[in-house]
N, C-alpha and C positions, 0 to 999 in steps of 0.2 A: 504492499499500502503505500500510496507517494503521498507525503506530509509536503503541502503546500501551504507556503508563508507568503502574505500579502503585506508589503511594506508600501510607503508611499515612493519609492524609488520601481517597484515591481508592476507597482500601478501605474506609472507615469509611461514607463518602458513597453508595457503591454499596449494598452492606449494609444501611445506613439502609432506602435505599431500595427494598430487595429487601423488608425487613421489612415497610415500611409498605404494601407492596403485597399482601400475605399469600401470599406464594411462599416456599415449603417448599425451605431447600439444604441443610436437611440430610436423614439417614436417616429416611424416613416413621415416623411411629411405630404399635405393636404393637398390630394390630387383635382384636377376641374374635369377629369374625365367623365367622375360620374354626378356632379352637381347637379342635382334634384330642383326643379323649377318651385317657386316661390309659390305658396298657396293663400286664394285669396283669404283675410281677415274677415270676421263676423262683425256686422256694423260697418265696415268699408265703403259700401256703396250707398252710403245714407247721403240724401241730399245730391248725390249726382245728377250732372250736367252735361250731356253729350255736347261735343262740341264746343268747350271752353274754347275762347280764343290763344293761342300763343302771344304771351306780352313778355315784356323786358322785365316787371315787375306789377304785384298787386298792390294796389293804396300806395299808401306811403312809405310800405318798407320799414325795416327796423329788426327784421326777423328773416332766418333764411332755412327753407328748405332743401335740404341736398340728399346727395343719393348714386346709386350706380344702377345701371341695366347693363346683363349678362346674359347670352346665351346659354341656356340649361346644356349639360353635357358638357361641353369642352371649358366650358366658361369664359368663353372671348365676350370682349367688349362690343357694346352695339354702341355704332353712333346712329346720332337723326331719328331717337324713338321717342315718342310725344310720351310727356308725361303729364297728367293734369292733377293742377292741385287746388285743395280748399279746405276751409277751416272757417271758426267760429273766432273772431278776433276783436280788436277793439274798434276794429272799423265796420263791422258787420256780421250776421248771422253765417254759419255754412250751408244756408238754403239760398241768400243772397246771391244772384248772379255777379256783381262784383266783387265779391270771395273769392269767387274761381278764376283759374288761368292756367295757361299749360306752357311748357319748356319741353325742348329739345336737348338729348342727348351729344357730348361734344365726341369727338373723335376716340377720347378712353373712355367712353359710355358715363361719364360723369353728367349729373344735372345741378343746378344750384337756383332758386328762385325767389328771390328777395319778396316780402309780404308783410304786415301788418303783424303784431304781436301774436300770438296766438293765446287766447283766457280759456279758462274750464268753459266746460257746457255739460250738464249731467254730473257733474264733479269731479270731471276730467279733462284734463290741456289734453289735447290731441289734434293728431292733423289726418286730411285724407287724401289721398295719394291713386292713382288709377295709369294705369297701362291699357289703353282703350282705341288701337289701332290693328289692321287688318291680319299681321304678318306674325304675330303671336297670339297666343291665347291672353282674354283679359284678365287682369289682375287687380285689384282693388286691396288697398292697406288703411290700416287705422292704427299709426304708433302712435301708443302714448306718452307724452315728456314726462321725467322723473321730476321735475319740478315746473311749477306754470312760470319763476322765472328765468327757464331758461330761453336762449335767444337763439338757438338752431335746433333742428330736428332732422336726424338721419334715417333716410329706409331706401333699402337696397331691394333691386328686382332682378329674379332669376327666370327670365321669359321661357316658354315652350310653344315651338312653334308650332304653328295654328292646323 
């Protein structure tokens, strides 16, 4: 029977050899190949108004809605995807047409839209977002803010081709 004694010097030597050999000793890195599509959230479609215009900003601004848009499966960023955003804000209710607007994702799949500060509705400060174009399946999101004082809310879409 071999009595193996590990000390710091042995551990460093073995670790260096493992790294030199290219063997992974930690958890495997996440792979986008099996990236599942985002599921619509309950209440996400509340007060949805199809065809909201693409805008530079909703109202007076001061709050940022941000996120990414990627393709299910391989996780590739999707440019030019229309994301509609609406919320109950300091300037209007989520059912008001002037509280709705849309933006397009950039070449990296990133979108940003400035809007008025979101305020609690039914006890929760939350936003609404939708991907509602024809190339991918429709997804409605309703992310909740951790604090009504937050000035940014992020939501990510992983879209399944239609």
